C-alpha positions in Angstrom: 38.5 7.0 17.0 37.4 4.6 14.3 39.4 4.7 11.1 37.8 6.0 7.9 37.9 4.4 4.5 40.4 7.1 3.5 42.7 5.9 6.4 42.4 2.4 5.1 43.2 3.4 1.5 46.2 5.5 2.6 47.6 2.5 4.7 47.1 0.2 1.7 48.8 2.5 -0.7 51.7 3.2 1.6 52.4 -0.5 1.8 53.2 -0.6 -1.9 56.7 -0.3 -3.2 57.4 2.8 -5.3 57.2 0.9 -8.5 54.0 -0.9 -7.5 52.5 2.5 -6.5 53.3 3.9 -9.9 51.7 0.8 -11.5 48.7 1.2 -9.3 48.2 4.8 -10.5 48.6 3.9 -14.2 46.2 1.0 -13.8 43.7 3.1 -11.9 43.8 5.6 -14.7 43.3 3.0 -17.4 40.5 1.2 -15.6 37.0 1.3 -17.2 34.8 3.0 -14.6 31.1 2.5 -14.3 28.6 4.8 -15.9 27.9 7.9 -13.8 31.5 8.4 -12.7 34.2 10.6 -14.1 37.8 9.3 -14.3 40.4 11.0 -12.2 42.4 13.3 -14.6 45.6 11.6 -15.5 47.8 14.6 -14.7 46.4 14.8 -11.1 46.8 11.1 -10.5 50.4 10.9 -11.8 51.6 13.7 -9.5 49.7 12.5 -6.4 51.2 10.9 -3.3 49.4 8.3 -1.3 47.3 10.7 0.7 46.3 12.6 -2.4 45.4 9.4 -4.3 43.1 8.3 -1.4 41.4 11.7 -1.5 41.0 11.5 -5.3 39.5 8.1 -5.2 36.9 9.0 -2.6 36.1 12.4 -4.2 35.6 10.9 -7.7 34.1 7.5 -6.9 32.6 7.9 -3.4 33.2 5.3 -0.7 31.5 2.1 -1.9 32.6 2.2 -5.5 36.0 3.7 -4.7 36.8 0.8 -2.4 35.5 -1.7 -5.0 37.6 -0.1 -7.8 40.7 0.1 -5.6 40.4 -3.6 -4.8 40.0 -4.5 -8.5 43.1 -2.5 -9.5 45.2 -4.0 -6.7 44.2 -7.5 -7.9 45.0 -6.5 -11.5 48.6 -5.5 -10.6 49.0 -8.7 -8.6 48.9 -7.0 -5.2 46.5 -9.6 -3.8 47.9 -9.5 -0.2 47.4 -5.7 -0.1 43.9 -6.1 -1.5 43.0 -8.7 1.0 44.3 -6.6 3.9 42.4 -3.6 2.7 39.2 -5.7 2.1 39.3 -7.0 5.7 40.2 -3.6 7.2 37.4 -1.8 5.4 34.9 -4.5 6.2 34.2 -5.5 2.6 33.1 -9.0 1.8 35.3 -11.6 0.1 33.7 -10.7 -3.3 35.1 -7.2 -3.2 31.6 -5.8 -3.2 30.4 -7.7 -6.3 27.9 -9.8 -4.4 24.4 -8.5 -3.9 24.2 -6.6 -0.5 21.9 -8.0 2.2 18.4 -6.7 2.0 17.3 -4.1 4.6 13.9 -4.6 6.1 13.1 -0.8 5.7 13.3 -1.2 1.9 10.7 -3.9 1.9 13.3 -6.5 1.1 13.2 -8.6 4.2 13.7 -12.2 3.3 14.0 -11.3 -0.3 16.4 -13.0 -2.7 19.5 -11.3 -4.2 17.7 -10.8 -7.5 15.1 -8.5 -5.9 15.4 -4.9 -6.6 15.8 -2.2 -4.1 12.6 -0.2 -3.3 13.8 2.9 -5.1 14.6 0.9 -8.2 11.3 -1.1 -8.1 9.2 2.1 -7.8 11.3 4.4 -10.0 8.5 5.6 -12.3 6.1 6.3 -9.4 8.8 8.1 -7.4 9.8 10.3 -10.3 6.2 11.2 -11.2 4.8 11.7 -7.6 7.7 13.0 -5.5 7.3 16.7 -5.0 9.7 17.5 -2.1 13.0 17.0 -3.9 15.3 19.7 -2.6 15.5 18.4 1.0 16.4 15.0 -0.4 19.2 16.6 -2.5 20.4 18.5 0.6 20.6 15.2 2.6 22.4 13.3 -0.2 24.8 16.2 -0.7 25.6 16.3 3.0 26.4 12.6 2.9 28.7 13.2 -0.1 26.7 11.0 -2.5 26.3 14.1 -4.7 29.1 16.5 -5.4 28.6 20.3 -5.9 28.4 20.0 -9.7 25.8 17.2 -9.6 23.8 19.0 -6.9 23.7 22.1 -9.0 22.7 20.2 -12.1 19.8 18.6 -10.4 18.6 21.8 -8.8 18.8 23.6 -12.2 15.9 21.4 -13.5 12.6 23.3 -13.8 10.2 20.6 -12.4 10.3 18.1 -9.6 9.9 15.3 -12.1 12.9 16.4 -14.1 15.0 16.9 -10.9 14.1 13.4 -9.7 14.9 12.0 -13.2 18.3 13.7 -13.1 19.0 12.4 -9.6 18.3 8.9 -10.7 20.9 9.3 -13.5 23.5 9.9 -10.8 22.1 7.4 -8.3 22.5 4.3 -10.4 26.3 4.3 -9.7 26.0 4.6 -5.9 25.4 1.0 -4.9 23.2 -0.2 -2.0 24.4 2.4 0.5 23.5 5.3 -1.7 20.1 3.9 -2.6 19.4 3.3 1.1 20.4 6.9 1.9 18.0 8.1 -0.8 15.2 5.8 0.5 15.6 7.2 4.0 15.6 10.8 2.8 12.6 10.0 0.6 10.7 8.4 3.5 11.4 11.4 5.7 10.2 14.0 3.2 7.6 12.0 1.3 6.3 9.5 3.9 2.8 9.2 2.5 4.2 8.3 -0.9 6.5 5.7 0.5 3.8 4.1 2.5 1.4 4.2 -0.5 4.1 2.2 -2.5 4.4 -0.4 0.2 7.4 0.9 2.1 7.7 0.8 5.8 
């Protein structure tokens, strides 16, 4: 069975000496996280073992950003060998996720340069104003764990489809390329005519 990111995180953290593991948790708690993410509560992080820390990282920061933040913290505490091992094991590139991801043809970005926006960013205003089937998209993103229960409920609580989509975009900007692609695929499935009208495939 293929290993999950959680498995790779646990292995990396277990390779740290006790003092280094404590420094990792302190540095993780002190790190400035990107907008759209909530920090792990200090008390929970301080008491957590390696398995719990891996769980907390994924539950608070999701997979792509959780890996990127973990690599940054390991670099910060001079655990570069551990960071490199984790990067290779998790399949991250040598820039720890900071480089622009390759464009996916389904987003209309085939052959595009790294500065080109993803389809869902490029057509944000149109998608917000014209997308009507929002709930199935939310269900899909929730099942893929890009939305947690609180975020899911907050979006569903909005009265109109436009406000729901606007709220969803507030959460989506922190997901990275994989989250945007998941959103695009759900959008295409539920609102195919809109996607085609905007030039998607």
